[in-house]
KOLKEBA-850258 format. One record per residue: residue number from 1; residue in three letters; x, y, z of N, C-alpha, C, CB in turn. Coordinates in steps of 0.2 Angstrom, whole numbers. Glycine has a CB too. Layout:
<atoms>
- NUM, Ala, X, Y, Z, X, Y, Z, X, Y, Z, X, Y, Z;
...
</atoms>
This chain:
<atoms>
- 1, Met, 519, 698, 475, 513, 696, 473, 512, 689, 469, 509, 702, 469;
- 2, Lys, 517, 689, 464, 517, 683, 460, 519, 677, 465, 522, 683, 454;
- 3, Arg, 524, 678, 469, 526, 672, 474, 520, 670, 478, 532, 674, 478;
- 4, Thr, 516, 675, 481, 510, 673, 485, 505, 669, 481, 507, 680, 488;
- 5, Ala, 504, 672, 475, 499, 668, 470, 501, 661, 469, 498, 672, 464;
- 6, Ala, 508, 660, 468, 510, 653, 466, 510, 649, 473, 518, 654, 464;
- 7, Val, 511, 652, 479, 511, 648, 485, 503, 646, 486, 513, 652, 491;
- 8, Leu, 499, 651, 485, 492, 649, 486, 489, 644, 481, 487, 655, 485;
- 9, Met, 492, 644, 475, 490, 639, 470, 493, 632, 472, 492, 641, 463;
- 10, Ala, 499, 632, 474, 502, 626, 476, 498, 623, 482, 509, 627, 478;
- 11, Ala, 497, 627, 487, 493, 624, 492, 486, 622, 490, 492, 630, 498;
- 12, Met, 483, 625, 486, 476, 623, 484, 477, 616, 481, 473, 628, 479;
- 13, Phe, 482, 615, 476, 482, 608, 473, 485, 603, 478, 487, 609, 467;
- 14, Ala, 489, 605, 483, 492, 600, 488, 486, 598, 492, 497, 603, 492;
- 15, Leu, 481, 602, 494, 476, 600, 498, 471, 596, 494, 472, 606, 501;
- 16, Ser, 470, 597, 487, 465, 594, 483, 468, 587, 481, 463, 598, 477;
- 17, Ala, 475, 586, 482, 478, 579, 479, 475, 573, 482, 485, 579, 481;
- 18, Pro, 472, 573, 489, 469, 567, 491, 463, 565, 487, 467, 568, 499;
- 19, Leu, 459, 570, 485, 453, 569, 481, 456, 565, 474, 450, 575, 479;
- 20, Ile, 461, 568, 471, 464, 565, 465, 466, 558, 466, 470, 569, 462;
- 21, Val, 469, 556, 472, 472, 550, 473, 466, 545, 474, 476, 550, 479;
- 22, Ser, 461, 548, 478, 455, 544, 480, 451, 542, 473, 450, 547, 484;
- 23, Ala, 451, 547, 469, 447, 546, 462, 451, 541, 458, 446, 553, 459;
- 24, Ala, 457, 541, 458, 461, 537, 454, 460, 529, 456, 469, 538, 455;
- 25, Glu, 459, 528, 463, 458, 522, 465, 451, 519, 463, 458, 522, 473;
- 26, His, 446, 524, 461, 440, 522, 460, 439, 521, 452, 435, 527, 462;
- 27, Gly, 444, 522, 448, 443, 521, 441, 445, 528, 437, 436, 519, 439;
- 28, Ser, 442, 528, 431, 444, 534, 427, 443, 541, 430, 440, 533, 420;
- 29, Met, 447, 545, 429, 447, 551, 433, 443, 557, 429, 454, 554, 434;
- 30, His, 441, 555, 423, 437, 560, 419, 430, 559, 419, 440, 561, 412;
- 31, Lys, 427, 554, 423, 420, 553, 424, 418, 556, 431, 419, 546, 423;
- 32, Glu, 411, 557, 431, 409, 559, 438, 409, 553, 443, 402, 562, 437;
- 33, Met, 410, 555, 449, 410, 550, 454, 403, 550, 457, 415, 552, 460;
- 34, Asp, 401, 544, 460, 395, 544, 463, 395, 546, 470, 392, 537, 462;
- 35, His, 400, 549, 472, 401, 551, 479, 397, 558, 480, 408, 551, 482;
- 36, Gly, 391, 558, 481, 387, 565, 482, 388, 569, 476, 390, 568, 488;
- 37, Gly, 389, 567, 470, 389, 571, 464, 395, 575, 463, 383, 576, 464;
- 38, Met, 400, 574, 468, 406, 577, 467, 410, 575, 461, 411, 576, 473;
- 39, Gln, 413, 580, 457, 416, 578, 451, 424, 577, 453, 415, 583, 445;
- 40, Thr, 427, 573, 449, 434, 572, 450, 438, 578, 447, 437, 566, 447;
- 41, Met, 444, 580, 449, 447, 585, 446, 451, 583, 440, 452, 588, 451;
- 42, Gly, 451, 586, 434, 455, 585, 429, 453, 579, 425, 462, 584, 431;
- 43, Lys, 457, 577, 420, 455, 571, 416, 462, 567, 414, 452, 573, 409;
- 44, Thr, 461, 561, 414, 467, 557, 412, 468, 558, 405, 465, 549, 413;
- 45, Ile, 474, 560, 403, 476, 561, 396, 481, 555, 393, 480, 568, 396;
- 46, His, 483, 551, 398, 488, 546, 395, 489, 541, 401, 494, 549, 392;
- 47, Thr, 489, 535, 399, 491, 529, 403, 496, 525, 399, 485, 525, 406;
- 48, Glu, 502, 523, 403, 507, 519, 399, 510, 514, 404, 512, 523, 395;
- 49, Ile, 512, 508, 402, 516, 504, 407, 523, 505, 404, 514, 497, 407;
- 50, Val, 528, 507, 409, 535, 507, 407, 539, 503, 412, 537, 515, 407;
- 51, Asp, 542, 498, 409, 546, 493, 413, 543, 491, 420, 553, 496, 415;
- 52, Gly, 536, 489, 419, 533, 486, 425, 530, 492, 430, 538, 483, 429;
- 53, Val, 530, 498, 427, 527, 503, 431, 521, 506, 427, 532, 509, 433;
- 54, Lys, 515, 507, 430, 510, 510, 426, 510, 517, 428, 503, 507, 428;
- 55, Ala, 510, 522, 423, 510, 529, 424, 504, 532, 421, 517, 532, 420;
- 56, Thr, 500, 535, 425, 494, 538, 423, 495, 546, 424, 488, 536, 428;
- 57, Phe, 494, 549, 418, 494, 556, 418, 487, 560, 418, 498, 558, 411;
- 58, Thr, 487, 565, 422, 481, 568, 423, 482, 576, 422, 477, 567, 430;
- 59, Leu, 478, 579, 418, 479, 586, 417, 473, 590, 420, 480, 588, 410;
- 60, Ile, 474, 595, 424, 469, 599, 427, 469, 606, 424, 470, 599, 435;
- 61, Asp, 464, 608, 421, 463, 615, 419, 462, 620, 425, 457, 616, 413;
- 62, Met, 467, 624, 426, 466, 628, 432, 461, 633, 432, 473, 632, 434;
- 63, Lys, 459, 636, 426, 454, 641, 425, 447, 638, 426, 454, 644, 418;
- 64, Glu, 447, 631, 424, 440, 628, 425, 439, 626, 432, 440, 621, 420;
- 65, Gln, 445, 624, 435, 444, 622, 443, 443, 628, 447, 451, 619, 445;
- 66, Met, 445, 634, 445, 444, 640, 449, 438, 645, 446, 450, 644, 449;
- 67, Lys, 434, 641, 442, 428, 645, 440, 424, 649, 446, 423, 640, 436;
- 68, Gly, 423, 655, 444, 419, 659, 450, 424, 662, 454, 415, 655, 453;
- 69, Met, 431, 661, 454, 436, 664, 458, 440, 668, 454, 440, 658, 462;
- 70, Glu, 443, 673, 457, 447, 678, 453, 454, 674, 452, 448, 685, 456;
- 71, Met, 456, 674, 446, 463, 671, 445, 468, 677, 447, 464, 670, 437;
- 72, Pro, 474, 674, 450, 479, 679, 453, 482, 683, 447, 484, 675, 456;
- 73, Ala, 483, 689, 448, 486, 693, 443, 493, 690, 441, 487, 700, 445;
- 74, Gly, 495, 690, 435, 501, 688, 432, 503, 681, 432, 507, 691, 437;
- 75, Met, 497, 677, 433, 498, 670, 433, 499, 667, 426, 492, 666, 437;
- 76, Lys, 504, 664, 425, 506, 661, 418, 504, 654, 417, 513, 662, 416;
- 77, Asp, 504, 650, 422, 503, 643, 422, 495, 642, 421, 505, 639, 428;
- 78, Thr, 494, 638, 416, 487, 637, 414, 484, 630, 417, 486, 637, 407;
- 79, His, 488, 625, 418, 486, 618, 420, 491, 615, 425, 487, 614, 414;
- 80, His, 488, 610, 428, 492, 607, 433, 492, 599, 431, 488, 607, 441;
- 81, Leu, 498, 597, 430, 500, 590, 428, 501, 586, 434, 506, 590, 423;
- 82, Met, 498, 580, 434, 499, 575, 440, 500, 569, 436, 492, 574, 444;
- 83, Ile, 505, 565, 439, 507, 558, 437, 507, 554, 443, 514, 558, 434;
- 84, Met, 503, 548, 442, 502, 543, 447, 506, 537, 445, 495, 541, 449;
- 85, Phe, 510, 534, 449, 514, 528, 447, 511, 522, 451, 521, 529, 448;
- 86, Lys, 510, 516, 448, 509, 510, 452, 513, 504, 449, 501, 509, 451;
- 87, Asp, 514, 500, 454, 518, 494, 452, 512, 490, 447, 520, 489, 458;
- 88, Asn, 514, 488, 441, 509, 485, 437, 507, 478, 439, 512, 485, 430;
- 89, Lys, 511, 474, 443, 509, 468, 445, 505, 468, 452, 515, 464, 446;
- 90, Thr, 507, 472, 456, 504, 472, 463, 498, 478, 464, 509, 473, 468;
- 91, Gly, 499, 483, 459, 494, 488, 460, 496, 493, 465, 487, 486, 461;
- 92, Lys, 502, 492, 469, 504, 496, 474, 506, 503, 471, 509, 493, 478;
- 93, Met, 504, 509, 475, 506, 515, 473, 514, 516, 474, 502, 521, 477;
- 94, Leu, 517, 519, 469, 524, 521, 470, 525, 528, 470, 528, 518, 464;
- 95, Ser, 526, 531, 476, 526, 538, 478, 532, 541, 480, 521, 539, 483;
- 96, Glu, 538, 537, 479, 544, 540, 481, 549, 540, 475, 548, 536, 487;
- 97, Gly, 552, 545, 474, 557, 546, 468, 557, 553, 465, 555, 541, 463;
- 98, Gln, 560, 553, 459, 561, 560, 456, 558, 559, 449, 569, 562, 456;
- 99, Val, 555, 565, 447, 551, 565, 441, 552, 572, 438, 544, 564, 442;
- 100, Lys, 554, 571, 431, 555, 578, 427, 551, 577, 421, 563, 579, 425;
- 101, Val, 548, 582, 419, 544, 582, 412, 546, 588, 408, 537, 582, 414;
- 102, Lys, 546, 587, 402, 548, 592, 397, 541, 592, 392, 554, 590, 392;
- 103, Ile, 539, 598, 392, 533, 599, 387, 535, 604, 382, 527, 602, 392;
- 104, Ser, 534, 601, 376, 535, 605, 370, 528, 607, 367, 540, 601, 365;
- 105, Gly, 527, 613, 366, 520, 615, 363, 520, 617, 356, 518, 621, 367;
- 106, Pro, 515, 620, 354, 514, 622, 347, 519, 628, 346, 507, 625, 346;
- 107, Gly, 522, 628, 340, 527, 633, 339, 534, 630, 342, 526, 639, 342;
- 108, Lys, 538, 635, 345, 544, 633, 347, 545, 633, 355, 550, 637, 345;
- 109, Ser, 539, 633, 358, 539, 634, 365, 540, 627, 369, 532, 636, 368;
- 110, Ser, 544, 627, 374, 545, 621, 378, 547, 623, 385, 551, 617, 375;
- 111, Gln, 545, 619, 390, 547, 620, 397, 549, 613, 400, 541, 623, 400;
- 112, Ile, 553, 614, 405, 555, 608, 409, 553, 609, 416, 563, 607, 408;
- 113, Lys, 550, 604, 419, 548, 605, 426, 550, 599, 430, 540, 606, 426;
- 114, Thr, 552, 600, 436, 553, 595, 441, 547, 594, 445, 559, 596, 446;
- 115, Leu, 544, 588, 445, 537, 587, 448, 538, 586, 456, 533, 581, 445;
- 116, Met, 534, 588, 460, 534, 587, 467, 530, 582, 469, 532, 594, 471;
- 117, Gly, 532, 578, 474, 528, 573, 477, 522, 576, 481, 532, 568, 482;
- 118, Met, 516, 573, 479, 510, 576, 482, 505, 570, 483, 507, 580, 477;
- 119, Asn, 505, 568, 490, 500, 563, 492, 499, 557, 487, 493, 566, 493;
- 120, Gly, 505, 553, 486, 504, 547, 482, 506, 548, 474, 497, 545, 482;
- 121, Gly, 507, 554, 472, 508, 556, 465, 513, 561, 465, 502, 558, 461;
- 122, Phe, 514, 564, 459, 519, 569, 458, 516, 574, 453, 526, 566, 454;
- 123, Gly, 517, 581, 454, 513, 586, 451, 517, 592, 450, 507, 587, 454;
- 124, Ser, 515, 596, 445, 518, 603, 444, 513, 607, 440, 525, 603, 441;
- 125, Asp, 513, 614, 441, 509, 618, 437, 513, 619, 430, 508, 625, 440;
- 126, Val, 510, 619, 425, 513, 620, 418, 509, 625, 414, 513, 613, 415;
- 127, Thr, 512, 627, 409, 509, 632, 404, 508, 629, 398, 514, 638, 403;
- 128, Met, 501, 629, 396, 499, 626, 390, 494, 631, 387, 496, 619, 390;
- 129, Pro, 496, 637, 385, 491, 643, 384, 487, 642, 377, 495, 649, 384;
- 130, Val, 489, 639, 373, 485, 639, 366, 483, 631, 364, 489, 642, 360;
- 131, Lys, 478, 631, 361, 476, 624, 358, 481, 622, 353, 469, 625, 355;
- 132, Gly, 482, 615, 353, 486, 612, 349, 489, 606, 352, 492, 617, 347;
- 133, Lys, 494, 603, 348, 498, 597, 350, 504, 598, 354, 500, 593, 344;
- 134, Tyr, 504, 595, 360, 510, 596, 365, 513, 589, 365, 507, 598, 372;
- 135, Gly, 520, 589, 365, 524, 583, 366, 526, 583, 373, 530, 583, 362;
- 136, Ile, 524, 577, 377, 526, 577, 384, 531, 571, 385, 519, 576, 388;
- 137, Met, 537, 573, 387, 542, 568, 388, 543, 568, 396, 548, 570, 384;
- 138, Thr, 543, 562, 399, 544, 561, 406, 550, 556, 407, 538, 558, 409;
- 139, Lys, 554, 558, 412, 560, 554, 414, 559, 554, 422, 567, 557, 413;
- 140, Phe, 559, 547, 424, 558, 546, 431, 562, 541, 434, 550, 545, 433;
- 141, Gln, 564, 542, 441, 568, 537, 444, 564, 536, 451, 575, 539, 445;
- 142, Leu, 561, 530, 452, 557, 529, 458, 562, 525, 463, 551, 524, 456;
- 143, Lys, 559, 523, 468, 563, 520, 474, 567, 514, 472, 558, 518, 479;
- 144, Asp, 565, 511, 467, 570, 505, 465, 576, 507, 461, 566, 500, 460;
- 145, Gly, 577, 514, 460, 583, 516, 457, 583, 516, 449, 589, 513, 460;
- 146, Lys, 579, 512, 446, 579, 512, 439, 576, 518, 436, 575, 506, 437;
- 147, Val, 580, 521, 431, 578, 527, 427, 573, 524, 421, 584, 531, 424;
- 148, Arg, 567, 527, 421, 563, 526, 416, 561, 532, 412, 556, 522, 419;
- 149, Ala, 558, 531, 406, 556, 537, 402, 551, 535, 397, 562, 540, 398;
- 150, Asn, 547, 540, 396, 541, 539, 391, 540, 546, 387, 535, 536, 394;
- 151, Gln, 536, 545, 382, 534, 551, 379, 528, 550, 375, 540, 554, 374;
- 152, Phe, 524, 555, 374, 517, 555, 370, 515, 561, 368, 512, 551, 375;
- 153, Trp, 510, 562, 363, 508, 568, 361, 501, 569, 364, 507, 568, 353;
- 154, Tyr, 499, 575, 366, 492, 576, 369, 490, 583, 365, 493, 578, 376;
- 155, Glu, 484, 582, 363, 481, 588, 359, 476, 592, 364, 477, 585, 353;
- 156, Leu, 478, 598, 365, 474, 602, 369, 468, 605, 365, 478, 608, 373;
- 157, Lys, 462, 604, 366, 457, 607, 362, 453, 612, 365, 452, 601, 360;
</atoms>
């Protein structure tokens, strides 16, 4: 049952990824789009340029996205983290490579995730169950072979 729920969630986010990519091309992801009143998914929580690559982090609250739907029993992941990479000079999307993220939460909780390529970006479901400050550390190697890393704090309110 847990595996089925995880597969369904992954499929839902994979199918919604084109909306996220499209919204990213139009500007800030936490504002409403003018396309028929449709709202973008999630909000941009951090943007940083690392060695010529612009990394944009978007966090999607799964409970908020699934309002009105029944959450799968036993589902522990609370959010979906997406990272979009662009060449800072050309603006070209960089969608090939490997991305890992470590999230350290309030208290002693931490998790390490390998993000999957998803229609121009990389993403994974993550667990951020309580309000507080989370440290997000990313290590990524894109098609150019250069290993890059960054870290920042995000406060979940």
